[in-house]
N, C-alpha and C positions, 0 to 999 in steps of 0.2 A: 614582459613586453606585450601588452594587450593588443597592440596593432597587429603583431605577427601571429597571434593566436588563431586567427581566422584565415590566414593565408596558406596556400599550398606550400609544401617544402621548398620547391624551386623558386617560387616568388619571394618567400622569406629570405632565402639565401641571397637573391639579387638585391633586396633592400639592405641587408646587412653589408653586402659587398660595396654597394654604392656609398653607404654611410661611412664605411671604413676608408674608402678611397678619398672621400671628402676630408676626413680628419687627417689622413696622411698627406694630402695635398696642402692643407693648411699648415701642418707642421713643417713640410718641406719649404713652403714660402718663407716661414719665419726663420728657418735655419740657413737658407741660401741668400736671402735678401739682405743687402744689395750686392750684386755682382758686377755692376758697372756704374758709371757716374750718374748722378741725379741732377736734374735741372729744376731750379726754383724760379718761377716767373714772378718778377716784381712788377706789378702793373702801374707803377708810378715812376716818374723820372728819377735817375740816380741823384743822390744827395738829399732826398727827402727822408723824413723820419722812418717811413716804412722800409725804405731801401737800407738806411744805415743800421737800423736795429736788426733787420733780417740778416745782413752780412755778418754782423757780430755773432749772431746765434748759430748760423749754419757753418761757420768756420769750426766751431767746437763740435757740432754734429758730425761734420765730415771726418774729423779725427776719431770720433767715437765709432762711426760706422765703417771706417776703413775704406771709404770711397770718396772721390772728389764730388763736391756739390757746386754746380755752376749757376751763377745768377744771370738771368736774361731779363733785361728791362724792356717791357712792351707797354708803351704808354698810349693814352687816348681814352676819351669818354669817361674820365674820372676813375679809371681802373678797369672798366668793363671789357675793353678789348683784350687785355692780357688775361683776365679771369676767364673769359669765354674760351680762349685757346686751351686752357687747362681743363675746363669743363668737358671739352671734346676729346681730350687726350686719352690714351689707353689707361685703364684702371689697374696699373701695375706698380705704382709707387715711384716711378722714375720721372714723373713730371708733377710738380707741386706748385701751388700759388701762395704768395704772401698776401693772403686776404686781409681785409681791413673793415672797419665800421663803414667805410665808404662803399667799396666794391661789393661787399657781401651783406650789407644791411641797409644803409640809407639810399643806395641807388634804386632799390625797388620802389621807393616812394617818389622818385623823380622821373623815371622813364616809363612810358606807357608800354613799350614792347622791349622786354629784356631777353637777351639770348640764352639766359639760364635762370634757374630758380634756386632757392635755398636747398632743394633736394638734389641739385646737380653736383654737390660736393660732399665728401666725407671729411669731417673736421678732425684735425690732428691735435691741435692745441693752440692756446694763446701764447704769444711771445712777449707782449708788453701792453700795459695800459698807459695811454699817453694823454696827460692833461693838455688841454688846449688853452690858448690865450686870445684875448682881443688885443691887437697891437696897432699902433698908429705911427705915422711918420714923425720924426723928432720936431718938425716945424709946426705941427698941429698943437696949439696951446690948450691942451686938455689934460686933466689928471685923473678923471674918474668917469664912470658911465654916464652920469647925469650931464657932465660937461660935453661928453661926446654927442649926446642927444641934442643938446642946445646948439652945438657947433653945426651939426648937420641941418637942423631946422633954420639956422641963420644963413645957410648956404645951399638953398634948394637947387637940386639938379647939378651940383658941382662936386659932390663927394662920391668917390668910388672905393669899394672894398674888393679885395682880391680873394680868390680861392683856388685850390689846386685841381679844380675840375667840377663840372656840373654833377650833382649827385653825391659829392663827397660830404663827409661830416662837417667840414668847415663851411661849405656852401649852405647846408641846412641851418647851421648855427647862426650864421649871419642873416639868413632869410628870416629866421625866427626872431632875431633881434629887431629887424626892420618891422615885422608885424606887431611885435609887442610894444614898440615905442612909436609906431606911426611915422617913421622917418622915410625920407626919399633917398635911397642909396643905390647907385648903379653897381651891379654885381659883375665882376670881370673874371672869367675863368682862365686858368693857365694850365699848361701841360705838366707842370711840376712846381715844387715849392721854390726851387732856386730862382727861376725867372720872376716869380711873384715877389719874393723878398727883394730881389734886385730892383724891381720897379717901385716897390714900397720905399726902399732906401732913397731912390732917386726922386721920389715925390710924384711919380706918374699915377699912383693910386694913393689914397690917403690912409687906408687901414686894411685890416684883414682879420679873419678868425682862422687861427693856424695852430697846428700841433707845436708844442713847445720846442722839441728838439731842432726843428728847422729854423726857428726864430732866434735861437740862443746866441749864435755868433753875431748877428746884427744887433741884438739887444746889448751884448757886451761892448760892441763898438760905439754904441750910443746913437746909431743912425735911426733906430726905431725905439719906441717905448711901449712897455706893457701896461695896459689899462686894467685888465681884470683876468683872473683865472676862471675859465668856464667849467669849473668842477666844484665839488662840495668842500674841498679842503685846499689850503694854500700849498704851494710847492716849496719843498725844503730848500732848494737852491735859489729861490726867489721869495724869501719870507716877507718882504715888504709889499708884495703885490696882493691886494685883497681879492677875495672871490666875488662872484656875481651876487651870491646870497648876502654877503656883507655889505654890498652896495644896493641892497633892496630889490634885486632881481633874481631870486632863487630859481625861477622858472627857466632860466637860461642854462642851467647845469646840464652837462652831458660830457661823457668821456670817450674819445676815440680809442681804438685798440687795433692791434695787429696780431695776426695769427697765421698758422700754416694749414692748408687744406689740400686734399687730393681729390681726384675725380670720383664721382659716385661709383660704387661697386668695387672699390679697392679692397682686397681681402683684409679682414680685421687683424689677421696675424701680421700683415705688413704695416698697417696703421699703428699697431702696438709697438713694433720695432722703432718706427719713426717717433712716436710719442715718447718712448723711453729715452731716445737720444736727445730729443728736445728738452725733456725735463732735466736730464743731466747737464745740459748746457745752461739752463736757467738756474741751476744750483751752483754754478761756478761763481765764485766771489768776484772775480775780475769782470765778468760779464755784467753781473748785478751792479757793480760800481760804475761801469761805463754807461750803462743804461740810466742809472740814477743821475749821472752828471748831465744827461740830456733832459732831465726833468720827468722822465718816465719811470715806471717800475715794473718788475716782473710779477706775474700772478703767483700767489702762494701755492704750495703743493696741492692743497685740497681743491684748487681751481684749475687743474691741468688734465684731468681725465678725458677720455674720448667722449663719454656721455655728457659730462659737465659742459664741455666745449660745444657740443651739438645743441644742447638745451640753451646755452647762453646765446649762441648766434641766432637761434630762432626767436628768442625773447628780444634780442636787439632789433631784429627786423620789425617787430611790433612797436618797440619804443621809438625808433626813428620815424616810423609811419605816423605815429601820434604827433611827433614834432612837426612833420611836414604838413599835416592837416591843420595843426594850430597856426602854422605860418601861412595858411591859405595858398600853398604851393600847387600850381597846376602842372600835372604831368606833361612831359614833352613827348 
């Protein structure tokens, strides 16, 4: 150990002792965590895709960890309010956030002053990749993207699209659509997917860019219709809905996602325990089937590690920033 070679004996002993205590502390964290209930903040309203998928996964995680995991819905500002609470929480693994491509990626491109940065969180893992759709009210007589553009241009100032909050992925997707097509669409933010879909069904708004899981029930009822999948591939549960690339607009491709994060500084040993429990939940065939029914899918095993997730989230911040710039979006 070359560092100790030049140290007096008593100082070398102190260095060794501190290092040993650090290792023992890390091992103790891994062996004793968790000893009490864990709270997962879902920064989007109950009933949305982030909420539904998170509840599915943490139920299995709770059984694996031997402690209750409680969901706390804290809504507002496209997920920023809930995420900021977790960013300020003690870094002990007992308060986590169900982060998403909205609150932990696209929001940085929309808000001038954010209460946290990408460095405020320690990533645990992705829980699902969620294809998004462009959907319209059943009474809007359009069947593809070109007809949507024509309809909007034929009704200037009369068409509104909803989103589940300023800065969310759906908001940026629709803003990018506006920019690319030169259309005049009013953007209406909601505090959650449920009220947005309710207004879409009632005709209060005419369309939306939304994660598939929250649109599925309304789609099945026939009150709204899917125009395009905003991803690179069709969704198996909706094979007749073409992608944006198939309709001549590949630049609109982007996939929202959901994941779990802890406050910065959470010991790696605790993160590893949580990641292991999350991965076990994602391997459960029932959970995979339920997520698939919603049109989403779980990340494969090679895309679940702590480093992979951290690298992925950082790359997504860059990707959504490019989308916002291309849409000429001015920060608020």
